[in-house]
C-alpha positions as CSV (number, residue, x, y, z in Angstrom):
1,X,0.0,0.0,0.0
2,X,2.4,2.7,1.1
3,X,5.9,2.6,-0.2
4,X,8.7,3.8,1.9
5,X,10.9,6.4,0.2
6,X,14.3,7.4,1.4
7,X,14.7,11.0,2.5
8,X,17.7,12.8,1.3
9,X,19.5,15.5,3.2
10,X,19.9,18.9,1.4
11,X,21.6,22.1,2.4
12,X,18.8,24.7,3.0
13,X,21.0,27.7,1.9
14,X,21.9,26.0,-1.4
15,X,18.3,25.1,-2.0
16,X,17.0,28.7,-1.3
17,X,19.7,30.2,-3.5
18,X,18.9,27.9,-6.4
19,X,15.2,28.6,-6.0
20,X,15.8,32.3,-6.0
21,X,17.9,32.1,-9.1
22,X,15.3,30.0,-10.9
23,X,12.5,32.4,-9.8
24,X,14.4,35.6,-10.8
25,X,15.3,34.1,-14.2
26,X,11.6,33.3,-14.8
27,X,10.5,36.8,-13.9
28,X,13.2,38.4,-16.1
29,X,12.5,36.2,-19.1
30,X,8.7,36.2,-18.9
31,X,7.7,39.5,-17.3
32,X,10.4,42.1,-16.7
33,X,11.9,42.7,-20.2
34,X,10.0,43.8,-23.3
35,X,9.6,41.4,-26.1
36,X,11.8,41.9,-29.1
37,X,8.9,41.4,-31.6
38,X,6.8,44.3,-30.4
39,X,8.6,46.1,-27.5
40,X,5.8,45.4,-25.0
41,X,6.0,43.6,-21.7
42,X,3.3,41.0,-21.1
43,X,1.4,43.3,-18.7
44,X,1.3,46.1,-21.2
45,X,0.2,43.6,-23.9
46,X,-2.7,42.5,-21.6
47,X,-3.8,46.2,-21.2
48,X,-3.7,46.8,-24.9
49,X,-5.6,43.6,-25.6
50,X,-8.3,44.5,-23.1
51,X,-8.7,47.9,-24.6
52,X,-9.0,46.4,-28.1
53,X,-11.6,43.8,-27.1
54,X,-13.7,46.4,-25.3
55,X,-13.3,48.8,-28.3
56,X,-11.7,51.6,-26.2
57,X,-10.3,53.6,-29.2
58,X,-9.4,57.2,-29.8
59,X,-12.6,58.0,-31.5
60,X,-14.9,56.9,-28.6
61,X,-15.8,58.8,-25.5
62,X,-13.3,59.0,-22.6
63,X,-13.0,55.9,-20.4
64,X,-11.4,56.1,-17.0
65,X,-8.2,54.1,-16.6
66,X,-9.5,52.5,-13.4
67,X,-12.2,50.8,-15.5
68,X,-9.5,49.4,-17.9
69,X,-7.3,48.4,-15.0
70,X,-10.1,46.6,-13.2
71,X,-11.0,44.7,-16.3
72,X,-7.4,43.6,-16.8
73,X,-7.0,42.6,-13.2
74,X,-10.2,40.6,-13.2
75,X,-9.4,38.7,-16.4
76,X,-5.7,38.2,-16.2
77,X,-4.8,38.4,-12.5
78,X,-7.7,36.7,-10.7
79,X,-5.7,36.5,-7.4
80,X,-4.8,40.2,-7.5
81,X,-2.0,42.1,-9.0
82,X,0.3,41.8,-6.0
83,X,0.4,38.0,-5.7
């Protein structure tokens, strides 16, 4: 039923350093730097896509930025922008 697995000993400091390096690499490659193809970061691209799908264009009446920001946060960051 239950199989016994052996536990291995690891150095906590080495593990935390490696996890930090992996996490920072992921943030840098996926979120922090603009894409070469269009010059936008993923967050900026989400905002532009939300504005495009809701038809918020220059020839329409003014829309408050909080409305756009709320729509983006609700669709693309369901757990909040901070998490």
